[in-house]
C-alpha positions, 0 to 999 in steps of 0.5 A: 836761356834754358832754366835749370831743372831737377836732377831727377828728370836728366836723361841718363841715355849717356848724353852730355848735359850741364849738371850744377853741383856743391863740392864739399867746400860749399862751392856751386859748380857747374861741369859737362856732365854723363850719367853712367849705367853699371853697364855702361861702366862695366863695358868699358872693361875694369872692376865696377860696381852698384856704387860706381854708377852715377854722374860723372865730370871731366876735372881736366883732361885726364881725370874724372870725378863722380859727383852729386848734382842737383840740378841740370840743363841742355849742354852749350844751352846757359847763354853768355850770363846766367844773371836770372835766379829763381 
């Protein structure tokens, strides 16, 4: 099992990783996330500014949300159950 790592060490090259974040209700969440730089966002079209750069997840098949994760691990490496907390 891969241990969670600080988000500051996560790859920001557009690869998808497992991110761990806390929502506004204090609920701990984990999602597949991707860092999107301003240049990457602008390449998709639309109006983007520097506040849009960051970590994005899909909440469902059509909806994306920007989140502020606190840790990460490679996607698909969490194992069956994460019962060890360190």
